[in-house]
N, C-alpha and C positions, 0 to 999 in steps of 0.2 A: 437840280440846284436848289439850295436852301438859302434864304435871306432872313435870318432870325431877327425879330424886332422886340423881343423881351429879354430881360437879363437871364432868366432861367434857361432860355433857349440858346443864348449866345455862349453861356459858360457850360452848358450841359446837354440839353435834349436835342440840339441840332446835330450833335456829334455822336456817331456810333451806329447809325442806321437802323435803330430799333423803333418800330412803330407799334402802337397798341391802342386798344379801346377798352373802356371799363365795362364790366358787367355787374349786375346786382350782387353776384357772388364774390366779386373781388376786382382788384385794380389790374389793368393791362393784361387780362387773361386771354385776349385774342389779338393776334398781331403777326408781324413778319419782320424779317431783317432785310433792309433795302438801303444800303449806304448811298448817300448822295455823291455825285461826281464832283461837286463844288459847293463850298459854304462861303458866303460873303457876309461879313459882320462889320457893322458900322456903329460904334458906340454913340454917335450923335443922335441916333433914333431914340435913345433912352431918355432924352431930355423931356419928351412928352409922355413917358410911361407913368401911369398912376403910382403913387407912393406904395400902395399895398402890393402891387405887382413887383415893384423894385425890391421891396423888403423880402418878399417871398423868394426871389431869385438869389438873394444873399444867403439864404439857408443852404443852397447847394454849394455856394462858394465856401462857406464855413465847413461843410461836409468834406469837400476836397482837401481843405487845409488839415483837417483832422486825420484823414486816412493817408495823406501823401506828402504834405508839405508843412512841416513845423515852422519854417521861416514865414510862410504866408499867414499862419495862425497868429504869430506874434505881430505881424504887420497889422492884421485886423484888430487885435487887442489895442494897439496903439493909435490906430487911425480910423476907427469906425465912424466917428463923427464926420470926417472928411469924405469917407466913402458914401455915407448917407446923403451928403450934399451933391453927390455925383461928380466929384472933383475929376476933371479930365485925366490928370496924371494917375490918379488911383485906378480909374477904369482902364487906362492904357497898360497898367501893370496887371490888374486882376483878370481881365478878359482873356488875353493870350495865355496867361499862366494856367488858368482853369481849363481852357480848351486843350492845352498840351497835356495836362494830367488825364483828362477824359480820353484823349486820343491814344495816349501811351497804354492805358489799361485796356481799351477796346482792341487795339492792335494785337495785343497778346492773347486776347480771349474774346473774339468777335461775337460768339453765340452764347456767351454767359454760361460756360460749362465749368468755370473755376474762378480764376482771379477776378473776373468782372463783378463777381458778387460783392466785392468790397465797396462798390459804388452804391450799394443798397444800405449803407450805414444809416440807421434811423428809419429805414423805409418799412420794416415789418410793422412797427408801431404806426407809422404814418398811413400806410395803406389800410390798416384796420380802422383807424380814426375816420378816414375818408369814406370807406364803404359803410361803416356803422352809422354814419350821419348822411348817407345817401348822396355824397359828393356835393352837398349844399352848404356846409358850414365853412369848410376850409379851402383855400387855394392850396395847391400841392406843396408849395414851399412852406406854408404855415404848418401843415401837417408834418412835414419833414423836420421843422424846427422843434416841435413837440417830440417827435420821434427820436431825435438825437439826444435830447435831454433825458428821455426815458431810457434809451439804450445805454447812456453813460451811467445812469443810476443802476440799471440791471448789471452792467459790468462790475460795478463796485459791489453789488449785492452778492455776486457769486465769486468775488475775490480776484477779478481780472485786472482791476485798476485801482488807483488810490483815490481817496476822497478829495484831495487837492486837485487832481485831474478832472474829476466830475465838476468841481466848483468852477474851474476855468472854462469848461465847455458851457455850463449853464449860464455863467456870467456873460460870455461872448454872445451866445444865442439871444439872450434877453436884450442885448444892445441893439438888435435890428428893429426893435419896436414892438408895438402891441400885437397880440395874437388873439384869435377867437378862443373863448374859454374851452377848457377840456369838457367834453360832454358828460352829462349825468347818465352814464350808461354802465350797467354792471360789468365787472371785470370779465365774467364768463362770456358776455356778448362780444367783447373785444377779442378774447382768446379764440372764440369760435371763428371770428373774422380772420384772425391770423392763420387759422388752419387752411385757409384758401390761398395763402401766400405761395408764390411760385417756388420759394426756397424750402417749403415743407417737403420732407423726404420720408416716405412710408408712414405718414401720419405724425411724424415728429417735427416739432417746431425747431427752426434754425435761425439764429440771430447773427448779424454782423456786428461785432463789438470791437472797440479799440482799446488795447491795453495801455498805449502811450501815444503821444503825438507822432504822426507819420506812419503808424502801423494799424492794421485792421485785419480781421479774419472772421471766418464763419465758425460758430460755436453750436455744437449739437448737445442734446440732453440737458438743456437748461432746466433746473428744477421748477416744477409748476408753482410751488409755493413762493419761490423767489419772484417769479413773474407776477403772481397775484399781489405780492407786497408792493412791487413797483407800480402796478396799475392803481393800487389803493392810494399811494402817496404822491403819485405824479401830479394831481391837481394842485397840490400845495406848492409846486414850483412857481405858480403864478402869484403875483401881487396885483393889487388894484391899479398900480401905475402902468402895468403892461397889458391890462385887459382892454378889449374893445368889443363892441357889438358887431357881429357880421353885417355886411352890407344888406340892404333891404331885399335885394334879389337872391341873397343866400338863405 
């Protein structure tokens, strides 16, 4: 039985039965599938959750809206200030809806052999950022926030989505608040970290990209030069107003 007490767990990680641990070589490379028999979620416990933890959980909420629920994406665009205040009515809408999205996808693909990959939107970049910084700079949701913006830019770079769609994703992600800065790490280091990603197939990188709201899929053979351009320009997504220094322990 699981009793999730963080937002990221209530909307995402408590559902699906996948457990994993990080290795120096990459994120979640050792683990198992062990679905819980029961999940008990109480939004009231989020009242004492640190702001940084709450904002990180919102990244996964945004992810679900991008890949599966345009209506929720629009709701977040209009109501992010209320969500950040942890308005009870907002949480009562968002938590069950996100749990349902995760459950629907996992039910169709429990062991991540196909459809479940869409849940990794933004995660190829995110896992590379986490492993390249030795899991000390970012909370997972913060890395996912960066990863979604980078994935949106990559999708546009290879002609999968429009510039307007990228702008909407970046604008919404920025609303969740400050993020640790993109690391000063060469693109090749991040690309090498991506090669350890579980979606890599026969040495070829694969990315989950979204062509439009409510849709996502895995893309093979993304040109390396397009990826390098994205990694070069990604830091420019940040402005001083959304930067913050990582906590001392990070």
